[in-house]
N, C-alpha and C positions, 0 to 999 in steps of 0.2 A: 400369621406365619412367622416363625422364628428365623434368626439369621442362618441357622443350620438348614432351614428349609428354603432359603433363597440363595441359590448357587449360580454363579456364572460359569458355565461348562462349555467345553469344546469336545465334540464327538468325532473320533477318528476310527480308522480300521484297527488301530492298536488298542482301542478302548476309549474310556472317558477320562478327561482331565479337568481339574479345577483351575480357573484362571485367577491369578493374584498378581499384584504389583510386586516386582522384585526390589532389591535394595537400590537399584539405579532408577527406579520409577517405571521401567519398562515391564510389560506383562511377562509372566512366566507360567509354565504349565506344571501343576502339581498332581500327584495321584488322587483319583476320585476316592473319597472317604469310604464308599460302600464297596470298593473293589478289593477282594482279599489278596489278589496277586497282580497288581497293576504292571503293565509293560513299561520298562524304562525307555524303550525305543521311541514311542510316540511322543514322549515329553520333549523331544528335540525338534519337533515340527517348526518351531519359531526360528530355528537356525536359517530357514530358507527365506525369511522375510526380506532381508537386505543383501542377499547373496549376490556377488558380482555376476553370476550367470542367470539372474532373472531376465526374462523377456519383458521389457518395460514399454515398448511401443509396437504398433503394427509394423511388421518388417517384410520387405519384398526382396527376393533374391535378385541380384543385379542382372545376371544373365537372362532371367525370365523377363524382366522389364525390357531389356534391350531387344529381345526376340518375341515380344508379346503379339506382334502381328503375324508371326510365323509359327504356329503351334507345333508343327511337326518337328521332332528332334530337339525341342528347346530344353529338354531335361538332361542333356548330355553332361553338364557340369553340376548336376544336383548332388549335394553332399560335399562339393569342393569349392563352392562359390561363396562370395560374401553377400551381405544384405544391406539394404538401405531402409531408413525409417520413413513412413508416410503417415498422414493423418487418418483418423478413423473414417471420416467420410470417403476418403480415397480408397482405403482398404475395403470398406463395405461395397463401394461401387465396383471394384475389381472382382471381388468374390461373386457378387450377384451377376455380374456380366459373364463370368466363366460358367456359372451354373446354367444361366439362360442359354448361352452359346452351345454348350455340350448337349443340353436337353433338346434344343431345336435341331442341331445338325446330326446328332448321333442317337438320340433317344436316351431316356433316363437310365436304361440298363448300362450305359457307358459311364455312369457315376458310381463309384464304390464308396459306400458310407462306412468308413473304418472307425470302430470304437471298441473299447474294451473296458472292463470293470476296474475298480480300485481308484478311480480318479477322485472320488468323494464318498464319504459315508452317508452324506445327506440324501434325502429322498427327492428334494426338489433340484438341487444343483448336481444332478446325476448326468454326467456329460453324455453318456450313451442315449439316455431317454431324450435329452434336449436335442441332440443331433438328429436322431431318427424322426422325432416329431417335425423338425424343420424340413428335412429332406422329403418326408412323405407329403408335406404341403407343397413342395416344389415339383411333385410328380413321381416321386419314388426313386429307388436306388438299388443297385446290387448289394446284397447284404451278406452277413456271415452268421453261421449257427454254431452252437456248442462252445466249449471253452478249451483253453490250453490245459487247465488243471485236471479236467475230468472228461476229456473228449472221447476216449475209447469206451469208457464205462457207460456214458450217457447214451451211446448208440447200441451197445451190446445188450444192456440190461432189459430194455423193453421186450426184446426177443426171448429172453431167458426167464425173467421173473416179473415182467410187466411194467407198464408205464408208471404205476403207482410207486415203484421202488427204483426209478431211474435217477432220482436226485442224489446229489453228492453227500447228503447226510441221512438218507431215508432208510438205509439198511441196518443201521447200528442199533442194538438194544441200548436202553439207557444205562448209565454207569451204575445206578443203584441196583438194577437188575443183575448186572454182571457181578458186582460185589456180593450180592446175596446168593447167587445160584451157581455161577461158573467156578469150577475147581481147576480148570486148565484154560489159559489164554495163550494161544499161539499167534504171534504177530509177524507176518512177513513184511519186511521193510521197517519194522519196529515203531518207535514212538519218538518223533523229533519234537520235543516239548516247546521249542521256540516257535514252531508253526502255530501252536494253540494260543499264542498271543493275539492272533489276527482273526477278524471276522468281517465279512462284507456287511457294511452297515454299522459296524462297531458293536460294543456290548457295555454293560455296566458292571459286569462281574466276570472275571476269569476263574473258571472252576475246574478245567480239565486236568491240570496237574494234580490237584488235590484228589480228584475223583479216581485217577489212576493209582495214586498212593493208597486210597481206601481199598481198591481191589487187591493190591498186594497185601495190605494189612489184614484183609479178611482170610488170608491163607491160600489165595489162588496161586497156582504155579504159573509163572509167566515165562514164556520162551520166545526169544527174538531171533529171527533169521535176518541177517543183514551182512553186507560186506564190511561194515564198520561197527565197532562196539559203541560208537557214539549214539547209535539208535537204540541202545539198551540202557535206559536211564537208571540211576541209583535210586532204588525204592526200598520201603521198609522190609519187604519180604525177599525171597530168592528170585533173581532174574537171571535166566540162562541165555547167553549169547552164543548162537551157532553161526559161524561165518559160512558164506556161500558165494559162488561166483556171481557177479551181477548179471541179471537177466535170466537166471535159471530157476526162479521160484516156481514157475509152472511145472517144471520137471519134478520137483520135490513134491508138490501137491498131487500130481498125477500118480507118482509112486506110492504116496500114502493111500490113495484110492485103490490102487492095485492090491495093497496089503489087505484092505478090507474085503475086496472081492475074493482074493486067493485063499484067505483064511476063514471065509464064511461069516464075516463080521458085519455084513451089510444088514440094514433094517429093511427086509424085503417087503414088509407091509407098508412102510412109509414110501418106499419107491413106487409101489403099485398104486397107492392112493394119490400121491402128490406129484409124480413126475411122468414125463414121457421121454422117449428117446434114449433110455438108459441102455438098451441092448447094443446100440452101435458103439457107445462109449465102453461098455464092458468088453466087446470084441477087441477094441483098440487096446485096452489095458492088458488083455490076454495075449496080444501080439498077432491076432489073426490076420490083419491086413498086411503087415510087413515082416512077420516072423520074429518080432522083438517084443517079448513081454516087458511091460513097463515096471519092472521090479525096482526095489531100492538099490540094487547093485547097478542097474542101468542108470538110475538118477545120480548115483554117486559119481559115476564117470563123467557126467555132465556138470554137476553142481559142486562137486568136492565135499558134499555132506556125507558122512559115513552112513553106509546102508543100515547099520544097526540103530543109529539115531533115528533115521526115517521110520524104521519099522516100529521102534518103541513108541514114538510119538503118534503114529497112526493107531496103534492099539489103544493108547491112552485116550485119544480123541474119541474113539468109539465106545470106551468103557465108562466114562464119567461125564457129567455136565461140562461142556466145553464150547469154546468160541474160537474161531479163526478170524483174525483181522488182517486186512491187506492195506498197506499205505497207498495213497493216490499215486505215488511215484512209480509204482510197479506198472501201471497202465500207461505211463509216459515212456514207453519203450517199444521197440519193434515187437509186433505180435502181443501188444499189451492187453488185448482182450482175453488172452488165454489164462493167465493166473486167476483172474476174477471168475471166469467160467468154471475153472477147475475147483476153486474154493466152494462155489455153490454146489457142484456135483458131490464133493467130499462131504459137505454138511448134510445133503440129502441122503447119501448112502449111509451115514452114521446115525440117521434119525434125529439129528440135532435141530432141524428146521422148526421154528415156531415155539421152541422151548424157552422159558424165561432166561434171559442173559446168555443164551447159547446160539449156536448156528454159525452165521458168518456176519462180518461187519467190514465196511470199507471206509477207512479214513479216521479211525479214532486218533485224536490229537492233530488231525490234518488242519483243522481250524477250531476255533473256540467252541463252536456249537455242537459238534458231532457227539452224540450220546448224552447230551444234556437233558435231564428229566424236567422239562418245563413245558408250559403251554406256549405255543409260538404265536407271535403277533400276526394278525391279518390286516392288511391295509392297502391303499391304492398306490400306484406309481403315477408319475407324470404321463398323461395319455399320449401315446405316440401316433394314433390314427392308423390308417390302413396303407400299406405299401402296395401301390399298383404294379410294381415290378416283381416278377416271380423268380428271377434268377438269384442264386445264392451259392456260397461255397462253405464248406467247413472252415472254421476260423484259421486253422493251421495251414491252409492251402493258398495263402496270399501270393507267394512267389509264383506258383503254377498259374494262378489267375492272370498275373501281370505278364508272365513270359509267353503265354500260349493263347492269345486271343483267337476265338473261333474254335478252340479245341474242346475236349470233353474230359470229364473226370468221373470215375466210378465212385459211388457212395451209397451204401445201405440199400443196395438193389436198384438204384437209379443210375442213369448216366446224365450227369449235369453238363449243360452247355456253358462254356466260359465266354462271357461277353468281352468285347474289345473295350477295355477300360481307358477312357480319356482323361478322367478327373478323379482324384482321390481326395475325399474330405474326411479328415481324421480329428476326432475330439475324444480325449480320454484314453489312457493306456499308452504304451510305448512299444510298438512292434519291433524296434531295434533292440529290445531286451527279450521280449517273449518269443520271438520267432527263431527258427533254426537257420544255420548256414548264412550268417549275416552278410558275408561278402556277396553271396548270390542274391540276397534280398536287396542289397544296395544297388546292384546292377539292374534288378527288376524294377526298382523304384524310379529309375531314370527313363522308363518307357512311357508312362502317361504324359499328357501334355501339361497338366497342372496338378500340383499337390498342395492342399491347404491343410494346415495343422493348427489346432488350438494348443498352446503349451505355456506353462508358467516359467520354465527354465529351459536352457539350451541343451536339450537332450539330442541324441543322434537322430531321432525322428524329426525334431525341429530343423536340424541342420540338413536333412534330406527333403525339405519342403521348398516351395516357391513363395508361399504366403504364410507367414507365421503370425497368428493373432494372440496377443498376450492375455492369458487366462489367470484369473484370481486363484489363489490357493484356498484350501478349505477353511482356514482360520480367518479369512478375509471376507466372510459372508455369513449371514444367518441361515440356519437350516434345521430340519428335523432329522436327526440321525436315528436310524432304526434298521434292524436286520430281520428278514422274514423268518430266520431260524432262531431268533432270540426273543426275549421277553421284556427288553428295556427300550424305552423311547427317551431320547436325549434332546433337550433344547440346546442345540449347538449354536452358540452366540459368536458373533464377530469378535475377534480378539484384537486385530489390528486392521486399519484401513489399507486397501491395496494401493500401490503406486498410482499416481493420477491418471495415467493412460491405460491402466489395466482394467478389464471388465470380466464379469462372470460369463460363462458359456451362454446362459440365457440372454443376457443383455446384448452380447455381440451378435447372436443369431437374430434377436429382435430387430437390431439395426439393419442387418442384411435383408431380413424379411421385409422391412419397410421399402427397401430399394426395389423389391419384387412385388410390392403391393399385397404382401401377405401378413403384415404385422398384426392386424386385428385378429386374424385367425390363429396366429402363433401365440400371442399373449392372452387372448380372450379378455383383454381389458383389465387383467389382474396385475397388481403389484407383487413384489416378492412376498410381502407379509400376507397378502390375499391368498397367494398360492400355498403358503405354509399353513394358514388356517384351513384352507380347503382340503389339503392332504391329511392334516390331523383329524379333521371331521370324519374322514373315511375310516381312520382307526377307531374312532369313537362309535361309528355305526356298527363295526364288527365287535367292539368291546365296550358296551355302555358303562362299565364300571370305571373307565378312565375319566380323569377330571376334565373340566372344560379347558379350552386352549389357554385362556389367560392365567388360570391357576397353574397349568403345566409350564407355561413359559416363565412365570415368576419363580416357581420352585426349581426348575431346571431339569426335571426328569419325571417320568411316570412309567408304569409298566404293569405286567400281569403277575400276581402272586409274589410281589417283591418281599423277600424275607420269609416266605412260606416254603414248606416242603412241596415236592412235586405233587400235583393233583392226582396223577395216576402214572404208574410205571409204563415204559414203552417196550413192547415185545413185537417186533416186526413179524409179519406172516403168521401171527398166532391164530387169528380168525380163520385164515386159509387152512392152516394145519389141522384145526379142530374140525372143519367142515368144508372141504374144497368144493363141494357142489353148491353150497349156499353162498360161499365167499370165493368164487373163482378169481384167478389172476387175469390180467388183461392180455396175456399171451394168446396166440392163436388157439392153443389147446385148453386154456384156462388153468394149466398146470405149470410147474417148473420144467423147463425144456432143457434137460441134460443133453439131449440131441435136438437140434432145431432143423426141421425140414425146410423152413423158410430160408435160413442162412445157407444150408446145403445147396438149395436151388439157385442161389446167386452164383455159384461156381467159382468162388474166390480161392485161389490156391494159397493165399496167405491168411485165410480164416475159414477152415472147414466147418462142417455141421455139428461138431462136438469138441470139447476141450482137447487140446493136443499140444505137444511140445514141437515147436517149429524153430529151427535153428536160425538165428539172426545173421545178417551179413557181417555185423561187427559185434564180436564178443570174444572172450579169451580163448575159446575153442576154434575160432575162425582162422583160415590161412593168413588173413590180413594181420593177425596178431604177431606174425613174424616180423613185420615191418613196424607196426605200432603196438608195442607189447603192454600198454597200460589201458585199462578200461576206465574211462572218465565218467563219473557220476556228478550231477550238478543239482544239489538240494537247494531249498530255499535258505537264504542267509539268516543268521540270528539277529542281525543289526540293521535291517531294513526290510521293506516289503517289496519283493521283486526288485525293480530299480528305483522305487520310490524311497526318498530320504537318503539317497546315495551321497548327496552333498552335506548332509547333517553330521553332527559330531560323532555319534556312535559308529556310523559306517566309515568315516574317515579315520577314526582312531583304531579300527580293526585292521587297517592296511599295514603292511610292513614295507619300509622304503618306498611308500607311496603306491604300492602294488597290492592287488588282490592276492590272497594266500592260497596256494595250491598245496593240499596235503598229500604226502606220500608215506608209505610204511618205512620204518628204519632200513629194511633190507633194500627197498627200491631206491631210496636216497643214496645209500652207501654204494650200490652198484653203479650209480651214475656220478659218483663223486660230488654229490650235492649236499650242502650244509643248510641248516635252518637259518632263515633270514636272507639267504642268497637269492639274487634275481636270476630268473631262468626263463626259457622260452618253451611253452607247450605248443605242440603243432601236430598237424596231419595234413593230408592233401587239400583240405578245404581252407585252412588258414593257420595263423600263428598268433599267439597272445603272450604278452609279457606278464609274469607272475613273480611272486616271492615264495620261496619254499618253506613249508611247514612240515614237521615230522610228527606223526601220530602212531603210537605203538598199537592202538586199537584197530588200525586199518589193515585189511588183508593185503598181502603182497600181490602185486599186479593190478591194484586199484588206485586211482587218483581221485581226489575230491576237490572240486572248484565250485563254490556257491554261485548261484546265478545272480544277475543284476548289476554287475559292474558295467559302467557306461562304455559302450562300443566306441572306440576312438582310434581307428587305424592311422598310422603315419604314412609317409610317402612310400615307404618300403612294404606296406601292407601288414605291419606288425600292429596288432590291437593293443594299444597301451592301456586300455581300460580293463583288460583281463576278463572279458565276457566269455563264458564257456560256449555260448551259442555261435561264436566265431568258428568253433570247431565241430559243432554237432550237425547232423545230416537232416535234410528235409524229408527223408523217407517217412512215410506214414506208419502208424501202427499196423494198418491193413487197409485194403480197399473197402472193407465194411465201414469202418468208422472214420478213416482218414484223420485220426488223431495225431497229436505231436509225439515224437519219439526221441527226445534228446538223450535219454539214458542208454542208448545203444550207440556208443561212440568210442573208438579206439584212438589213442594218441601216444606220442613220445615226448619226453622232456629232456632238454639239454641246458647246460649252464649258458647264461647269456655271454 
């Protein structure tokens, strides 16, 4: 094996990096030589190693210790108290004692196992899997389902196109098919290329930006609907940007469908063969239920998009091979199910479903893997066991769970019972970034008797805990980094040793399990290396062409078809479109359900049985806009992943006067007397946040942009000094169907500080 074939690599969600000694002798991260477009952001991971905000010892909140014999009400000062250090044996004894007490006195449904993705790209040191495995051995826990990223779509799509297409990357044709066949690509929400730096489990090659450029170079007309021109990247061909009011995409899509219906441009044979429920939607388009035909003129009044533009694009979409793409951000809004459902209906009406490179797609450039023409890896995860507790919530309903013990929650045709949560155990993720209305979440977090958090740095989630267990960072342990939607396996090697009192999630849970007599079942007698070999063997079972573990570990990487062209293009729904009887969907009818009798039977007024425009409580057409006249949208940042790497150089350097930057149009800044670089307060009835003003001429008037992920840090007056947009966003769900998160339906005002 040559030196080039023996690489010391670190695998992260931003991709793969080579580890070399810097001029000062300390390790540094360099771009992976096989990555054509490496992300500069992940190269700053090592900035966290010695950061002053590292959690270096097990820490216990002082007020919790003082009141530990009186569980009721001891969370009153959570988030405002200081902490004291304890030894690992003492911390393990306290955690085990609390789990045993709550399980014995209240049942395991009183334990909420909070965890979310992105803590590690590794398959073994996956915090969520480790925590769930541990809690299941303890008797189970109340769990959460779905994601913040794709919560509305994941619930809607099984009803409309089946479970086989509910995944966040399952609907998109492969980029090569789009370039070869599509002559029109319409993207609602556009293409935020910085998002494509990221992949859960990491990647060896970033290819999305080049693939999109290939589509433009092939002569495909690209049209982007977005409130900001930043979502329309500079590409080799012609990219048209069409501004629209935030949250009105469904109205434009519905009006495009109305044009096809009114002008006789629908593919009636495809509708008859492939769909059910079209009649109810057609009646809605014609205005039968409410007397209002859903014409382009109707949509123009809602969206601000000229009726002529809507009509021209509808005709073009029906006349040529065409694809409509929707960003994930569109379904993170009130009634976020509707634009996705409307796009599916439009594609079916135009006869585009199942055609190579055509139809509909959700999330092109949302993460690195969407649309990639690759064979995907299949392999095992850390086994979690069975959860004996049946209670769960959609992940975005944490506040309601904690606020309303004994209450109920509507979800996907069910009525969920909300247990009385006495203990929260959290490992992986940062709810004080992901969640909405953070001031309300902070109040809800004071209700449980005990909150246990595994954390590497002092995030707001750690500060709102009682017991904080110091977790190692991804570069402080060995692992196998791999994504189920990618074709690369990375031997992610320890770069630096963790501080002496810091442990991996697995090691700390094994210590607590020992206190409960569960350590043998938890570890199965395997070391870290044993587990890595075991998990890698699962990949080899699925893909025998992979090298043995020792060769993989020495070389640093392995994968499927590395350096080769795609083994086969991807055309979703092609088999179904060719023969829907032989290849039915897993919907109740086996067809695309433009109208769903199942959803209609739920009786949800915020999600009817067919695509519809439903007016949100907060948008620029709402009465509330008279008080808060700016619509705030909160995209992913370019310089970190959610709140991860907020302390690293790229994120800190992106700030102005130490503040997160809020973008305004030149008109909105001038109307408020605000200058670029000036500190300001953005506010509504839910909260206030400190920001610095940026001015962007590509931004539509009436729209403000504040990227997500700034660390929530309210001062004594309630002003969030971290500039987190979720200080301002509402916990209103997308609908009672999905109960997804809806931060992009948010009105605010901005004033000079």
